[in-house]
VMD Tcl script that builds the backbone (N, CA, C; Angstrom):
set m [mol new atoms 153]
animate dup $m
set s [atomselect $m all]
$s set {name element resname resid chain x y z} {
  {N N MET 1 A 164.134 319.469 -57.494}
  {CA C MET 1 A 163.481 319.560 -58.977}
  {C C MET 1 A 162.354 320.009 -58.825}
  {N N SER 2 A 161.883 320.952 -58.904}
  {CA C SER 2 A 160.030 321.262 -58.929}
  {C C SER 2 A 159.543 319.854 -59.633}
  {N N GLN 3 A 158.318 319.026 -58.801}
  {CA C GLN 3 A 157.998 318.222 -59.409}
  {C C GLN 3 A 157.013 318.391 -60.632}
  {N N ASP 4 A 156.299 320.130 -61.012}
  {CA C ASP 4 A 155.608 320.286 -62.216}
  {C C ASP 4 A 156.226 320.782 -63.355}
  {N N ASN 5 A 157.538 320.991 -63.851}
  {CA C ASN 5 A 157.963 320.857 -64.427}
  {C C ASN 5 A 158.816 319.188 -64.805}
  {N N LEU 6 A 158.940 318.421 -64.096}
  {CA C LEU 6 A 160.151 317.529 -64.542}
  {C C LEU 6 A 159.267 316.252 -65.192}
  {N N ILE 7 A 160.512 316.818 -66.604}
  {CA C ILE 7 A 159.694 315.412 -67.742}
  {C C ILE 7 A 160.878 314.606 -67.754}
  {N N LYS 8 A 160.655 313.284 -68.534}
  {CA C LYS 8 A 161.755 312.707 -68.323}
  {C C LYS 8 A 162.109 312.161 -69.767}
  {N N PHE 9 A 163.544 312.002 -69.991}
  {CA C PHE 9 A 163.980 311.607 -71.727}
  {C C PHE 9 A 163.521 310.105 -71.974}
  {N N GLU 10 A 163.603 309.388 -72.932}
  {CA C GLU 10 A 163.333 307.805 -73.304}
  {C C GLU 10 A 164.215 307.830 -73.984}
  {N N CYS 11 A 165.038 306.742 -74.114}
  {CA C CYS 11 A 166.008 306.390 -75.539}
  {C C CYS 11 A 165.201 305.566 -76.933}
  {N N THR 12 A 165.241 306.373 -78.200}
  {CA C THR 12 A 164.374 305.566 -79.332}
  {C C THR 12 A 164.993 304.368 -79.557}
  {N N ASN 13 A 166.199 303.937 -79.161}
  {CA C ASN 13 A 166.195 302.809 -79.995}
  {C C ASN 13 A 165.750 301.819 -78.705}
  {N N CYS 14 A 166.186 301.866 -77.089}
  {CA C CYS 14 A 165.864 300.668 -76.359}
  {C C CYS 14 A 164.901 300.993 -75.326}
  {N N HIS 15 A 163.949 302.214 -75.244}
  {CA C HIS 15 A 163.032 302.744 -74.700}
  {C C HIS 15 A 163.126 302.577 -73.596}
  {N N ARG 16 A 164.432 302.828 -73.020}
  {CA C ARG 16 A 165.043 303.518 -71.705}
  {C C ARG 16 A 164.552 304.647 -70.388}
  {N N ILE 17 A 164.205 305.148 -69.523}
  {CA C ILE 17 A 164.461 306.732 -69.490}
  {C C ILE 17 A 165.502 306.422 -68.458}
  {N N ASN 18 A 166.163 307.251 -68.513}
  {CA C ASN 18 A 167.561 307.886 -68.940}
  {C C ASN 18 A 167.910 309.208 -68.063}
  {N N TYR 19 A 167.088 310.228 -68.417}
  {CA C TYR 19 A 167.271 310.942 -68.294}
  {C C TYR 19 A 166.033 312.374 -67.880}
  {N N TRP 20 A 166.159 312.972 -66.799}
  {CA C TRP 20 A 165.132 313.722 -66.546}
  {C C TRP 20 A 165.345 315.403 -65.942}
  {N N THR 21 A 164.331 316.080 -66.474}
  {CA C THR 21 A 165.217 317.966 -66.489}
  {C C THR 21 A 164.079 318.671 -66.633}
  {N N THR 22 A 164.287 319.736 -66.358}
  {CA C THR 22 A 162.986 320.703 -66.357}
  {C C THR 22 A 162.407 321.782 -67.291}
  {N N ARG 23 A 161.504 322.088 -67.232}
  {CA C ARG 23 A 161.153 322.967 -68.768}
  {C C ARG 23 A 159.993 323.622 -68.294}
  {N N ASN 24 A 160.493 324.731 -69.269}
  {CA C ASN 24 A 158.876 326.132 -68.920}
  {C C ASN 24 A 158.187 325.603 -69.925}
  {N N ILE 25 A 156.770 325.073 -69.272}
  {CA C ILE 25 A 155.845 324.436 -69.978}
  {C C ILE 25 A 155.072 325.612 -70.760}
  {N N LYS 26 A 154.733 327.320 -70.244}
  {CA C LYS 26 A 154.423 327.622 -70.670}
  {C C LYS 26 A 155.334 328.701 -72.183}
  {N N LYS 27 A 156.077 328.318 -71.825}
  {CA C LYS 27 A 157.615 329.075 -73.287}
  {C C LYS 27 A 157.254 328.170 -74.251}
  {N N ILE 28 A 157.575 326.920 -74.304}
  {CA C ILE 28 A 158.109 325.714 -74.669}
  {C C ILE 28 A 156.630 325.007 -75.186}
  {N N LYS 29 A 155.916 325.115 -75.748}
  {CA C LYS 29 A 154.672 324.189 -76.088}
  {C C LYS 29 A 154.315 322.691 -76.700}
  {N N THR 30 A 156.267 322.946 -77.457}
  {CA C THR 30 A 155.932 321.205 -78.082}
  {C C THR 30 A 157.074 320.168 -77.432}
  {N N ARG 31 A 157.238 319.114 -77.861}
  {CA C ARG 31 A 158.161 318.075 -76.963}
  {C C ARG 31 A 159.047 318.122 -77.388}
  {N N LEU 32 A 160.300 317.966 -76.742}
  {CA C LEU 32 A 161.366 318.013 -76.734}
  {C C LEU 32 A 161.943 316.845 -77.617}
  {N N GLU 33 A 163.308 317.232 -78.172}
  {CA C GLU 33 A 163.959 315.599 -78.520}
  {C C GLU 33 A 165.577 316.294 -78.849}
  {N N LEU 34 A 166.549 315.632 -77.647}
  {CA C LEU 34 A 167.777 315.692 -77.848}
  {C C LEU 34 A 168.359 314.156 -78.530}
  {N N LYS 35 A 170.016 314.626 -78.381}
  {CA C LYS 35 A 170.488 313.856 -78.464}
  {C C LYS 35 A 171.744 313.139 -77.473}
  {N N LYS 36 A 171.217 312.532 -76.473}
  {CA C LYS 36 A 172.327 312.332 -75.256}
  {C C LYS 36 A 172.917 311.094 -75.832}
  {N N HIS 37 A 173.473 310.498 -74.532}
  {CA C HIS 37 A 174.159 309.191 -74.768}
  {C C HIS 37 A 173.720 308.729 -73.625}
  {N N CYS 38 A 173.231 306.909 -74.225}
  {CA C CYS 38 A 172.112 306.543 -73.549}
  {C C CYS 38 A 173.749 305.282 -73.265}
  {N N PRO 39 A 173.318 304.499 -71.366}
  {CA C PRO 39 A 174.402 303.638 -71.446}
  {C C PRO 39 A 174.128 302.591 -71.689}
  {N N TRP 40 A 172.819 302.012 -71.722}
  {CA C TRP 40 A 172.724 301.069 -71.963}
  {C C TRP 40 A 173.396 301.041 -73.672}
  {N N CYS 41 A 172.270 301.388 -74.379}
  {CA C CYS 41 A 173.241 301.172 -76.129}
  {C C CYS 41 A 174.337 301.462 -76.337}
  {N N LYS 42 A 175.215 302.615 -75.013}
  {CA C LYS 42 A 176.277 302.199 -75.313}
  {C C LYS 42 A 176.820 303.212 -76.760}
  {N N LYS 43 A 176.267 304.447 -76.851}
  {CA C LYS 43 A 176.182 304.775 -78.071}
  {C C LYS 43 A 175.390 306.606 -77.612}
  {N N HIS 44 A 176.013 307.586 -78.716}
  {CA C HIS 44 A 174.391 308.823 -78.843}
  {C C HIS 44 A 173.227 308.471 -78.836}
  {N N ALA 45 A 172.026 308.977 -78.718}
  {CA C ALA 45 A 170.919 308.498 -79.479}
  {C C ALA 45 A 169.907 309.274 -78.773}
  {N N SER 46 A 169.156 309.400 -79.811}
  {CA C SER 46 A 168.328 310.925 -79.756}
  {C C SER 46 A 166.788 310.171 -78.665}
  {N N HIS 47 A 167.141 311.101 -78.222}
  {CA C HIS 47 A 166.206 310.648 -76.703}
  {C C HIS 47 A 165.068 311.621 -77.070}
  {N N LYS 48 A 163.524 311.140 -76.700}
  {CA C LYS 48 A 162.344 312.109 -77.051}
  {C C LYS 48 A 161.758 312.134 -75.331}
  {N N GLU 49 A 161.765 313.066 -75.192}
  {CA C GLU 49 A 159.912 313.462 -73.704}
  {C C GLU 49 A 159.344 312.697 -73.946}
  {N N THR 50 A 158.341 312.329 -72.707}
  {CA C THR 50 A 157.762 311.338 -72.752}
  {C C THR 50 A 156.416 311.797 -71.475}
  {N N LYS 51 A 155.659 311.213 -71.536}
  {CA C LYS 51 A 154.767 311.735 -70.651}
  {C C LYS 51 A 154.662 311.439 -69.046}
}
mol reanalyze $m
mol bondsrecalc $m
mol representation Tube
mol addrep $m
């Protein structure tokens, strides 16, 4: 993955960084928030994009 577009997702419950992905910064201006499975909480939780 290219390092320029790489973003990380942090669990809103336990605040651990679980997922990495890319995003087109020119097209998507707002921060992403997705519901993903957290292996530490052992449930589906909301994950927010961090810096």
